[in-house]
N, C-alpha and C positions, 0 to 999 in steps of 0.2 A: 607538403601535406598530401596524404594518400587520397586518391580519387576512388569513390565508391559508386557502384551501380545502384540503381533504384532498389533492386531486389535485396541489396545488402544493407539497407537502412531501415531502422525501426524507431518509431517515436513512442516513448513511454511517458505517460502523464502520471506524476506523483501527486496525489490529491488527498483531501480529507479536511477535517475540521481544523480550525486555527490552533497552532502551537501543539500539534501532535507529533512533530519531529520530522516533517517533510524535508526541510532544508538539511537537517542533520543526516537523514538517510541518504539524500543525494550526495552529500559530502563524503559519507562513508563509502558509497559505491565508487565514487571518483578515486578515493584514496586506495581502496582495495584492488582496483583494476589498474592502478599505476598511472592514471590520468593526472593526478597531482601528487606531489611528494610530501606534502605536509597536511595533516588533518586539521581543518579549521573548526572553530566553534562559534555558534550564533552569539553566545554571551560575549565573545571577544571581538565580534564584528569582522571576522576574517574568513568567512566562508566564500566559496567560489561563486555562489548564485545570489547571495544577498550583498550586493556591492553598492546599492544606492544609499546616499547619505541618510535619508529618512528611514530606510530599512535597518541600517546599522544602529541608528539612534533608538528606534522603537523595538528592535529585536524581533521584527515580523517581516514576512514577505508581502510587499505591496503590489508587485507586478510579477508576471511569470518570467522565468529565466531558463535558458537552455544551456546544458553542458553535455558534451559528447564523450563517450568512451568507445574504445575498440574492443570487442569481445569475440575472439575466434573468427576474425575477418569480417565481422558485422559491426557497422557503426550504430551505436545505440544513443539516440538523443534523449537525455533525461530532462523532462520538463518539470521544473520545480514551480508549483503553482501556489497562489495565495489561498488562505483558508478562511479569512474573515469575510463576512457576508457583503461588505462594501465593495470587495474586489472580486466577487465570485463570477462576474461576467467574463473576466480574463480567464479564469479557470475553465469555464464552459467552452470558450472559443478554442482553447488548447486541446480539450478533450475531443473536440470535433475532428481534429487532424491526427489524433493519436491512434496507435495500433493496439495499445494495451493501457489499462488504468490500474495503478497500484494505489489502493485506498488504505490510508493509515488509520488505525483505531488504537486508542489508548488501552493498555492492559489494565489500567486503574479505573478510568472513567467510562470506558465502553463507547457505544455509538452515541453521537451527538447530532445536532440539527444539520450541520453542513455535511456530515457523513451521509445522511439520508439524501441530501440534495445531489451530491456528486454521484451517488449510486443511481439516482434517477437520470442524471445526464448519461451515465454509462448505458443504462437501459435504452434510453432514447436513441443513442448512436450505435447500439449493438456492439459495444466494446467488451472484449474479454476482461475479466476483473480478477485481481489477486488482492486479498485482504492481508495487510501486514500489521500484525499486532505488536505495537511498540511499547516501550517503557515497562517491560516485563521484569526489570531489575528493581522497580520501585516497590515501596511498601504497599500492601493491599492489592498488588497486581494479581490478576487471575484470568487465565486464558478463557475459562468458561464464561465468566461474567462479561467478557468483552464482545460477546456474540453479536453478529449482525442479522440474526433471524434467518439464517440459511444453513444447510448442511455443511459440514466441514470434515475433511480427513484429519485425524489427530496426528501430531508429530510422534515419531518413534519414541517409546519410553514414557510418554506422557500418561498420567494416571487415567484409568478408564472411567472413573467417577470423580467429580470435584470433591475436594477435601471438605468433610462435614456435610456431605449431601448437597442439595440444591439443584439448579437447572444446568444441564450439560451445555457445552459451548455451541455457538451457532454462527461463528464467522464462516466465510465461504470463499470458494473460487468457482467460477463458471466459465464455460466457453462461449464463443460467439454464437448467437442464434437462440438463446433462451436460458431460463433458469434451470438449475440442477434438478433432477428428478427427486421423488420422495425418498428413494433409498439412499441418496448421498453418493459420495465418490470414495470408493475404498482406496487405501494406500497399499503399499507392497505387502503388508501383513493382513490385509483384508478388513481392517477396522474402519468403521464409519460412524457418523452421527446421523440419525434420521428420526424426525418427529420427536425431538427432545430425548431420544434414547441413544446410548452408546452400545454398540454391539460389534459382532464379527460376521462378515459375509462368508457363508459357507461356499467352498468351491471357487473362491476368487483367486 
């Protein structure tokens, strides 16, 4: 097994409301980086991080599990955390030692109770946050309706306004040390969402 210096190790907590796909995302990352050779499924009880008998039987994560990948010489510890409120203490403890939090949000259902709670933990610990909008292949999925109430850079090619009007997206990313500013964060084409409006930053 390769030995890593402390500076070469990153802890990433994958968090969010229950059944938003945290274990499936962890499994996909492990598979895509070559850490595992077969993509497991929660429904089949053969994922790398849900191996407890009760977890397999119930199809949910009861305790946190860690799986590591090597990415460009850096060891990334993926911490797959529980999303049900009964087990949220475990999630909070894991976030305390994380370098980054990836918060999953359903593209169908949007922000839920535990989404807000784990965001609060990230705020408390000063963690950088990435929102991962999942289940975008489902019926009624909508990036804009999944918003977490913060500015968001739009993916390249995504419509500038939601289909049929409505409120633009508000999912977010932010760096350590504070919330994003009112202008939002422009992408490489200068687009951003700010104050519920989608626009283009001139001169970006």
